[in-house]
C-alpha positions as CSV (number, residue, x, y, z in Angstrom):
1,M,-22.7,-43.3,-14.2
2,A,-21.7,-41.9,-17.6
3,S,-21.2,-38.1,-17.9
4,P,-23.8,-36.2,-19.9
5,Y,-23.2,-35.8,-23.6
6,W,-22.7,-32.0,-23.3
7,K,-20.2,-32.4,-20.6
8,R,-18.1,-34.9,-22.6
9,L,-18.2,-32.7,-25.6
10,L,-17.1,-29.7,-23.5
11,A,-14.2,-31.8,-22.1
12,L,-13.1,-32.9,-25.5
13,L,-13.1,-29.3,-26.8
14,A,-11.2,-28.1,-23.7
15,L,-8.7,-30.9,-24.2
16,A,-8.1,-30.2,-27.9
17,L,-7.6,-26.4,-27.2
18,S,-5.3,-27.1,-24.3
19,L,-3.1,-29.5,-26.4
20,V,-2.8,-26.8,-29.1
21,L,-1.9,-24.1,-26.5
22,W,0.6,-26.4,-24.7
23,T,2.3,-27.3,-28.0
24,E,2.7,-23.7,-28.9
25,G,4.0,-22.9,-25.4
26,L,6.6,-25.7,-25.6
27,L,7.8,-24.7,-29.0
28,G,7.8,-21.0,-27.9
29,S,10.1,-21.9,-25.1
30,L,12.8,-22.6,-27.8
31,E,12.9,-18.8,-28.4
32,R,13.1,-17.8,-24.7
33,P,16.6,-17.1,-23.2
34,S,17.8,-19.6,-20.7
35,V,18.9,-18.4,-17.3
36,M,21.0,-21.6,-16.9
37,D,23.8,-20.1,-19.1
38,A,24.0,-16.9,-17.0
39,L,23.8,-19.0,-13.9
40,G,26.6,-21.3,-15.0
41,V,28.8,-18.3,-15.8
42,R,28.1,-16.7,-12.4
43,Q,29.0,-19.9,-10.6
44,M,32.3,-20.1,-12.5
45,E,33.0,-16.5,-11.7
46,V,32.4,-17.2,-8.0
47,A,34.8,-20.1,-8.2
48,A,37.4,-18.1,-9.9
49,L,37.2,-15.3,-7.4
50,A,37.0,-17.5,-4.4
51,A,40.1,-19.4,-5.6
52,E,42.2,-16.3,-4.8
53,G,41.8,-16.8,-1.1
54,L,41.7,-20.6,-0.8
55,P,44.7,-22.5,0.5
56,A,46.5,-24.3,-2.3
57,P,45.6,-27.9,-1.3
58,W,41.8,-26.9,-1.4
59,Q,41.9,-25.0,-4.7
60,A,42.0,-28.1,-7.0
61,V,39.4,-29.9,-4.9
62,L,36.8,-27.0,-4.7
63,V,37.4,-25.0,-7.9
64,G,39.7,-27.0,-10.2
65,D,43.2,-26.4,-11.4
66,D,42.4,-23.4,-13.7
67,P,39.0,-21.8,-12.8
68,R,39.8,-18.6,-14.8
69,G,40.7,-20.7,-17.9
70,A,37.5,-22.6,-17.5
71,L,35.5,-19.4,-17.2
72,S,37.1,-18.0,-20.4
73,Q,36.3,-21.2,-22.3
74,E,32.7,-21.2,-21.1
75,L,32.2,-17.5,-22.1
76,D,33.6,-18.3,-25.5
77,R,31.4,-21.4,-25.9
78,Q,28.2,-19.5,-25.1
79,I,29.1,-16.6,-27.4
80,K,29.7,-19.0,-30.3
81,A,26.6,-21.0,-29.5
82,S,24.4,-17.8,-29.5
83,G,25.5,-16.9,-33.0
84,Q,25.8,-13.2,-31.8
85,A,28.7,-11.0,-31.3
86,A,30.0,-10.7,-27.7
87,N,28.8,-7.6,-25.8
88,A,31.4,-5.1,-24.4
89,V,31.6,-6.6,-20.9
90,Q,32.2,-10.1,-22.3
91,R,34.9,-8.9,-24.7
92,L,36.7,-6.9,-22.1
93,E,36.5,-9.7,-19.5
94,M,37.7,-12.4,-21.9
95,A,40.6,-10.2,-23.1
96,L,41.7,-9.6,-19.4
97,L,41.2,-13.3,-18.6
98,D,43.2,-14.5,-21.6
99,S,46.0,-12.0,-21.0
100,A,47.7,-14.2,-18.4
101,T,48.4,-16.9,-21.0
102,L,49.8,-14.5,-23.7
103,T,53.4,-13.6,-24.3
104,D,52.5,-10.0,-25.0
105,P,49.4,-9.3,-22.8
106,Q,49.6,-5.5,-23.0
107,R,49.4,-5.6,-26.8
108,A,46.5,-8.0,-26.9
109,V,44.5,-6.2,-24.3
110,S,45.2,-2.8,-25.9
111,A,43.9,-4.1,-29.2
112,T,40.6,-5.2,-27.6
113,V,40.2,-2.0,-25.6
114,T,40.9,0.2,-28.6
115,G,38.3,-1.7,-30.6
116,L,35.7,-1.2,-27.8
117,L,36.3,2.6,-27.6
118,D,34.3,3.2,-30.7
119,Q,31.5,0.9,-29.6
120,V,30.6,1.9,-26.1
121,D,28.9,5.1,-24.9
122,G,30.8,8.0,-23.4
123,A,30.1,7.0,-19.8
124,R,32.1,3.7,-20.2
125,Q,35.0,5.1,-22.2
126,P,37.0,6.4,-19.2
127,L,37.7,2.9,-17.9
128,L,39.0,1.8,-21.3
129,K,41.3,4.8,-21.5
130,A,42.6,4.0,-18.0
131,L,43.3,0.4,-19.1
132,L,45.2,1.7,-22.1
133,R,47.3,3.9,-20.0
134,G,48.0,1.0,-17.6
135,Q,48.9,3.3,-14.7
136,P,47.8,2.6,-11.1
137,V,44.4,3.9,-10.2
138,A,43.2,4.5,-6.6
139,A,40.3,2.3,-5.4
140,V,37.8,5.2,-5.2
141,E,38.6,6.3,-8.8
142,R,38.5,2.7,-10.0
143,A,35.0,2.3,-8.5
144,R,33.9,5.5,-10.3
145,L,35.3,4.1,-13.6
146,L,33.6,0.8,-13.2
147,A,30.1,2.2,-12.2
148,P,28.8,2.5,-15.8
149,W,29.7,-1.1,-16.5
150,G,27.3,-2.5,-13.9
151,Q,28.0,-4.7,-10.9
152,E,30.3,-7.3,-12.4
153,P,32.6,-8.6,-9.7
154,M,34.9,-10.6,-12.1
155,L,35.4,-7.5,-14.2
156,E,36.2,-5.4,-11.1
157,Q,38.7,-8.0,-10.0
158,L,40.4,-8.1,-13.4
159,T,40.6,-4.3,-13.7
160,C,41.9,-4.1,-10.2
161,E,44.7,-6.4,-11.0
162,W,45.4,-4.7,-14.4
163,L,45.4,-1.2,-12.9
164,G,47.7,-2.1,-10.1
165,G,45.3,-1.9,-7.1
166,P,46.3,-3.4,-3.8
167,S,45.0,-6.9,-3.5
168,S,43.1,-6.0,-0.4
169,T,40.9,-3.6,-2.4
170,C,40.0,-6.2,-5.1
171,P,36.8,-8.2,-4.7
172,A,38.6,-11.6,-4.3
173,R,40.2,-10.4,-1.0
174,R,37.7,-7.8,0.1
175,Q,34.7,-10.2,-0.2
176,H,36.5,-13.4,0.6
177,R,34.1,-14.7,3.2
178,H,31.1,-13.8,1.1
179,L,32.6,-15.5,-1.9
180,L,33.5,-18.6,0.1
181,M,29.9,-18.8,1.4
182,Q,28.6,-18.5,-2.2
183,L,30.9,-21.2,-3.4
184,L,29.9,-23.5,-0.6
185,G,26.2,-22.8,-1.1
186,S,26.1,-23.1,-4.9
187,S,28.7,-25.9,-5.5
188,V,29.8,-27.8,-2.4
189,L,26.5,-28.1,-0.5
190,P,24.5,-29.4,-3.6
191,V,27.2,-32.1,-4.2
192,A,27.1,-33.1,-0.5
193,M,23.3,-33.3,-0.6
194,M,23.4,-35.4,-3.8
195,I,25.9,-37.8,-2.3
196,A,23.7,-38.2,0.8
197,G,20.6,-38.6,-1.4
198,G,22.3,-41.2,-3.6
199,L,23.1,-43.3,-0.4
200,L,19.5,-43.0,0.8
201,L,18.3,-44.0,-2.7
202,L,20.6,-47.0,-2.7
203,R,19.3,-48.0,0.7
204,Q,15.7,-47.6,-0.4
205,L,16.3,-49.7,-3.5
206,W,17.9,-52.4,-1.4
207,R,15.0,-52.5,0.9
208,F,12.7,-52.7,-2.1
209,Y,14.7,-55.6,-3.5
210,R,14.6,-57.4,-0.2
211,G,10.9,-56.8,0.1
212,S,11.3,-55.0,3.4
213,L,9.4,-51.9,2.4
214,A,6.1,-51.4,4.2
215,P,3.2,-51.7,1.7
216,P,1.7,-48.4,0.6
217,P,-1.6,-47.3,2.1
218,L,-4.8,-47.4,0.0
219,L,-4.6,-44.6,-2.6
220,Q,-7.5,-42.3,-1.9
221,G,-8.6,-39.3,-3.7
222,P,-11.6,-37.3,-5.1
223,S,-14.4,-39.4,-6.6
224,L,-14.2,-37.7,-10.0
225,S,-14.5,-39.1,-13.5
226,A,-12.0,-38.7,-16.3
227,V,-14.3,-36.1,-17.8
228,D,-14.3,-34.2,-14.5
229,V,-10.5,-34.2,-14.4
230,I,-10.2,-33.0,-18.1
231,L,-12.6,-30.2,-17.3
232,L,-10.6,-29.3,-14.2
233,I,-7.1,-29.3,-15.8
234,A,-7.7,-28.5,-19.5
235,G,-10.7,-26.2,-18.9
236,G,-10.0,-24.6,-15.5
237,F,-6.2,-24.6,-15.3
238,V,-5.2,-24.1,-19.0
239,L,-8.1,-22.3,-20.7
240,V,-9.4,-20.1,-17.9
241,G,-6.4,-19.9,-15.6
242,E,-3.6,-19.5,-18.1
243,V,-5.4,-17.8,-21.0
244,L,-8.8,-16.2,-20.2
245,L,-8.1,-14.6,-16.8
246,P,-4.7,-13.2,-17.7
247,A,-6.2,-11.6,-20.8
248,L,-9.0,-10.1,-18.8
249,L,-6.9,-9.0,-15.8
250,Q,-3.6,-7.9,-17.2
251,S,-4.6,-4.5,-18.4
252,P,-6.5,-3.5,-15.2
253,T,-3.7,-4.9,-13.0
254,Q,-1.1,-2.9,-14.9
255,A,-3.2,0.2,-14.8
256,L,-3.7,-0.1,-11.0
257,L,0.0,-0.8,-10.4
258,Q,1.0,2.2,-12.6
259,K,-1.0,4.5,-10.4
260,L,0.9,3.5,-7.3
261,P,4.4,5.0,-6.5
262,L,6.2,1.7,-7.2
263,A,9.5,0.9,-8.7
264,P,9.2,-1.1,-12.0
265,A,10.7,-4.2,-10.5
266,T,8.3,-4.0,-7.5
267,A,5.3,-3.6,-9.8
268,Q,6.5,-6.6,-11.9
269,G,6.8,-8.8,-8.8
270,L,3.3,-7.8,-7.6
271,Q,1.9,-8.5,-11.0
272,V,3.4,-12.0,-11.1
273,L,1.9,-12.7,-7.6
274,F,-1.6,-11.4,-8.7
275,Q,-1.5,-13.4,-12.0
276,Y,-0.6,-16.6,-10.1
277,L,-3.4,-16.1,-7.6
278,A,-5.8,-15.6,-10.5
279,L,-4.4,-18.8,-12.2
280,M,-5.2,-20.7,-9.0
281,A,-8.7,-19.3,-8.6
282,A,-10.5,-21.0,-11.6
283,P,-9.4,-24.6,-11.1
284,L,-9.8,-24.5,-7.3
285,L,-13.3,-23.1,-7.7
286,I,-14.2,-25.8,-10.3
287,L,-12.8,-28.4,-7.9
288,H,-14.9,-27.1,-5.1
289,L,-18.0,-27.2,-7.2
290,L,-17.3,-30.8,-8.4
291,L,-16.8,-32.0,-4.8
292,R,-19.5,-30.0,-3.2
293,G,-22.1,-32.1,-1.4
294,R,-20.1,-35.4,-1.8
295,Q,-19.1,-37.2,1.4
296,G,-15.4,-37.7,1.4
297,P,-13.2,-40.3,3.1
298,E,-11.6,-39.8,6.5
299,G,-8.9,-37.1,6.1
300,G,-10.7,-35.4,3.2
301,W,-10.8,-35.8,-0.5
302,L,-7.2,-34.5,-1.0
303,Q,-5.7,-36.4,2.0
304,W,-3.6,-33.4,3.2
305,R,-3.0,-35.0,6.6
306,W,-0.6,-32.3,7.8
307,R,-0.1,-34.0,11.2
308,P,2.2,-35.2,12.5
309,L,4.0,-32.2,11.0
310,A,7.5,-33.3,11.8
311,G,6.9,-36.6,10.1
312,A,5.7,-34.9,6.9
313,M,8.7,-32.7,6.8
314,T,11.1,-35.6,7.5
315,Q,9.5,-37.6,4.6
316,A,9.7,-34.6,2.4
317,S,13.4,-34.0,3.2
318,G,14.3,-37.7,2.6
319,A,12.5,-37.8,-0.8
320,L,14.1,-34.5,-1.8
321,L,17.6,-35.8,-1.2
322,M,16.9,-39.0,-3.1
323,V,15.4,-37.2,-6.1
324,M,18.3,-34.6,-6.4
325,P,20.9,-37.0,-7.9
326,L,18.3,-38.4,-10.3
327,V,17.3,-34.9,-11.5
328,A,21.0,-34.0,-11.9
329,L,21.6,-37.2,-13.8
330,S,18.7,-36.6,-16.2
331,S,19.9,-33.0,-16.8
332,W,23.4,-34.3,-17.6
333,L,22.1,-37.0,-20.0
334,L,20.0,-34.4,-21.7
335,S,23.0,-32.1,-22.2
336,L,24.8,-34.9,-24.0
337,V,22.2,-35.0,-26.7
338,W,21.0,-31.4,-26.6
339,S,23.9,-29.0,-25.8
340,E,21.7,-25.9,-26.1
341,P,18.4,-26.5,-24.3
342,A,15.4,-24.3,-24.6
343,G,14.7,-21.3,-22.4
344,S,13.9,-21.8,-18.7
345,N,10.9,-20.9,-16.7
346,P,10.5,-17.0,-16.9
347,L,10.1,-16.9,-13.1
348,L,13.7,-18.0,-12.8
349,E,14.8,-15.3,-15.1
350,L,12.9,-12.7,-13.0
351,V,14.4,-14.0,-9.7
352,F,18.0,-14.0,-11.1
353,H,17.8,-10.4,-12.5
354,S,15.7,-8.7,-9.9
355,G,17.4,-6.8,-7.1
356,D,14.2,-5.4,-5.6
357,R,13.4,-6.8,-2.2
358,V,9.6,-6.5,-2.5
359,A,9.7,-8.1,-5.9
360,L,11.9,-11.0,-4.6
361,L,9.4,-11.3,-1.6
362,C,6.5,-11.6,-4.1
363,L,8.4,-14.1,-6.3
364,G,9.5,-16.1,-3.3
365,L,6.0,-16.4,-2.0
366,T,4.8,-17.5,-5.4
367,A,7.5,-20.1,-5.9
368,T,7.9,-21.6,-2.5
369,V,4.3,-21.4,-1.1
370,L,1.6,-20.8,-3.7
371,A,3.1,-23.0,-6.5
372,P,3.7,-26.1,-4.3
373,L,0.2,-25.8,-2.7
374,F,-1.6,-25.4,-6.0
375,E,0.4,-27.8,-8.2
376,E,0.4,-30.6,-5.6
377,T,-3.4,-30.2,-5.2
378,L,-3.9,-30.5,-8.9
379,F,-1.4,-33.1,-10.0
380,R,-0.9,-35.3,-6.8
381,G,-4.1,-34.5,-4.9
382,V,-6.5,-34.9,-7.7
383,L,-5.0,-36.3,-10.9
384,L,-2.8,-39.1,-9.4
385,P,-5.5,-40.8,-7.3
386,V,-8.1,-40.5,-9.9
387,L,-5.8,-42.2,-12.5
388,G,-4.8,-44.8,-9.9
389,P,-7.8,-47.2,-10.4
390,R,-7.5,-46.9,-14.2
391,L,-3.7,-47.1,-14.7
392,G,-2.4,-48.6,-11.5
393,A,-0.4,-46.6,-8.9
394,L,2.9,-46.6,-10.9
395,G,1.1,-45.7,-14.2
396,A,-0.7,-42.9,-12.4
397,V,2.6,-41.6,-11.0
398,L,4.1,-41.5,-14.4
399,A,1.1,-39.9,-16.1
400,S,0.8,-37.2,-13.5
401,A,4.5,-36.5,-13.7
402,A,4.3,-36.1,-17.4
403,L,1.4,-33.6,-17.2
404,F,3.2,-31.8,-14.4
405,A,6.3,-31.4,-16.6
406,L,4.3,-30.4,-19.7
407,A,2.4,-27.8,-17.7
408,H,5.6,-25.8,-17.1
409,L,5.9,-25.2,-20.9
410,S,9.7,-25.5,-21.1
411,L,11.2,-28.1,-23.5
412,G,14.7,-27.6,-21.9
413,E,13.4,-28.5,-18.5
414,L,10.9,-31.2,-19.5
415,V,13.0,-34.2,-18.6
416,P,14.3,-33.0,-15.2
417,L,10.7,-31.8,-14.2
418,F,9.4,-35.2,-15.2
419,V,11.9,-36.9,-12.9
420,L,10.9,-34.4,-10.1
421,G,7.3,-35.2,-10.7
422,V,7.9,-38.9,-10.4
423,G,9.6,-38.3,-7.1
424,L,6.6,-36.2,-5.9
425,G,4.2,-38.8,-7.1
426,L,6.0,-41.7,-5.5
427,L,6.0,-39.8,-2.2
428,R,2.2,-39.2,-2.5
429,W,1.6,-42.9,-3.2
430,R,4.0,-44.3,-0.6
431,T,2.8,-42.0,2.3
432,G,-0.8,-41.7,1.4
433,R,-0.5,-38.0,2.3
434,L,-0.4,-34.9,0.2
435,A,1.4,-32.7,2.9
436,P,4.9,-34.3,2.4
437,G,4.7,-33.6,-1.4
438,V,3.8,-30.0,-0.7
439,F,6.8,-29.6,1.6
440,M,9.1,-31.4,-0.8
441,H,8.0,-29.2,-3.7
442,G,8.4,-26.1,-1.5
443,F,11.9,-27.2,-0.3
444,W,12.9,-27.8,-4.0
445,N,11.7,-24.4,-5.1
446,A,13.3,-22.7,-2.1
447,L,16.7,-24.2,-2.8
448,T,16.5,-23.0,-6.4
449,F,15.3,-19.6,-5.3
450,I,18.1,-19.2,-2.7
451,N,20.7,-20.3,-5.1
452,L,19.6,-17.8,-7.7
453,I,19.5,-14.8,-5.5
454,S,22.8,-15.8,-3.8
455,L,24.6,-16.0,-7.2
456,A,22.9,-12.9,-8.4
457,G,24.3,-11.0,-5.5
């Protein structure tokens, strides 16, 4: 039965407006800072610090031959790519890093430090003056000098070495176990998981080639028309959820949070949580109204099928491992043609720079629970099975993955998100269940979240 004329017109208008908004959002991502540069530098700092306590045979394997040189080169690359002058921390850190390769390190460092004296505020000048004197400084006094420069472990290590501090008081020795755990969690574990995922993927491809894979179950989903889905995603998700409700609720929410005795970071985390709940409300309500009164198949319209729970989590874990090397490969290929990708998801930026526990709890709940539940409902629970009869299962997987990637409004992450969306779509198709995709999505976001807060310290 064809949709009424007014409904088709409304869907067309919603689609046109959504395309304009998404195009502006994607282009706007080019102006956002990318957390990936800061994350890359922090990983290299952890490697350089952890190298101090590693046995010699393991250093080259885990951190490379010259982790400090690699860190200096990366800092220099990012500064040149940004087109802006290096800040005081970067200039001082690079001068101290490069001093080991110079014939007259004292002279080179003194030149940089002297130039910085006129550019920093009074609170940061005492450290520079101590570096110029070059005399040993006690650990307590060194901590006081470093306090105005922020929590920068690499800078603390370099100044400790330069000011003649005992190695046991420098971060590389004092925090050796913590640094080693950070190195294993941010570098070694992901590589091991990708190797395991690559082997699983090869096994799966071999089984597909041999024709030994079990046939996928019947792809079931809501009995909605294309017009219904456009109204749900373009109207409910984009126009109402992303534009209208935030515009209406932002000021009242901010006013309410300002009245409460909350730290700014806590208030920001709560606001992100409230905004995401509001974003979810409109499309879920529309979906409820569209399906109200219709008799669904066994297992429900969305085919959650949480049980057996262990089976869903096992399927999710296997799919996660198999998609990891493909996402990494797509990111690497993208970097070959686009060395300076656009800004990342603002949520990643908030997680990396927030040290507030309540804010991190709100951001973690949003990223690892709410986002997987909502996005899988929309893109794999509704969109994919509705597109299946029209495009075929594989075409529906690709189309839903493309919209999933576009919805994140980040050009720099578009290709990796598309690959992740394909993995989530294939899991939905091959299992006939939505629950494994929710778990896989949650596991992916949790790994990213844990890595960010671990490296952020």
